N, C-alpha and C positions, 0 to 999 in steps of 0.2 A: 429803918428796916423793920419789917413786920415779923414778929416772932410768933410762935405758936400761941403763947399766952396772950399777946395782943389780939390775934385773930379770934380766939375763944372769948375774950372779954367784949369784943365788938358784937359777936352773935348774942351774948348774954344780955349786954346792955341795951341792944336795939332788937329785942326779940319780937316786938310788935310795931306795926305800922303807925304812923301818926294819924290823928283823926281826919286830917286833911293834908294834901300835898302842899298847901300854903305854909305849913309848919316846917318844911324841909329847907335847909340852907342852900338853895339853888344858887345863890349869888357866888358861893365858893367856886362852882364850876366855871362860871364866866369870868371870874377874877383870875383864876390861875391856869385854866385849861383851854381857853378859847383858841389861842394860836396853835398849840400843839395837838389838840385833840378834836378840833372842829365840833364843838358842842352846839346843839340847837335843841329847841322844843318845837314840835310840830303842832298842827291845828287840832290833833286828837289828844293832846296832852301826853305825848311820848317824849322821853328824852332820847335824842339821837346822838350817838357817839361815832363821829366820822372816823376815828382812828381804829375802829373795830370793823372787820369785814361785814359787808351787808348780809351775807348768808349766815352770820352768827346770830343766835337768840339774844346776844348782849348788844347788838347794834341799836336796837330800838326797845326801850323799856318804858312801860306805862308809869307815869309818876305815881300813880296809886299803889304800885307794887314796891316802891322804895321805902325801906324802913328809916334810913338816915343817910346823910351825906356828911362825912367826917374829914376834917383836915388833920393830917399828921405832918411830920417834919418835911418829907420829900414827896409825899403822895396825897392824893384825894381818894377817899374810899367811899364807894357807893355800896351800902349794905342792903342786901335783899334777904328774903326769908332763909335761903339755904346756900347763898353764894355771896361773895365779895367781888367787886370790880375795883381793881387798884390801878389808878392812873397816875403815872409819874408826872410831877409838875414841870420838870425840865425838858422832857422830850415826849415823843408820842408812844412810849412803851405802855402796854396794857397788860396786866396780869389778872387772872381769874382764879379765885379760890372757890372750890366747891365743898360745901360741908357734907360729910358722910356721917349721918347720925348713927349712933351706936345701935346695934341690933337689940330688939326687945327681947324679953325673956322667952316669949313664945317663939320668936324667930330662932333664937339659939337652941331651944329644945327641939324644934322641928329639924333643924340642921344636925343636931346630935343623933336623933333617932334615925334620920335618913342615912347617916354615915354608919350607924350600928347595923342597919339592915343590909348594907352592901358589903 
């Protein structure tokens, strides 16, 4: 199970993309997910996830945008800049975690002043 600490550590550890998609552990996807998630790579170097609806932005992901592919006990996690795609190994369940970065000091001050004016 992914805890908040594990999720945060994945974002911190894989905050940058590898220099080449060849450095990703793509074999994990085909070893564990081929039957339940219908994983493929198209001619344009996009990872296609068949278990994600075609109208979702997570259905087709350029390999160049992936920061890491990580195996956990029951899931394979695809780490992107500000989101995680969590694929269950045993079935076709897909979970998406979207990282909401903390507001900057400037954003907080703007929000504070706009509330004071109202």
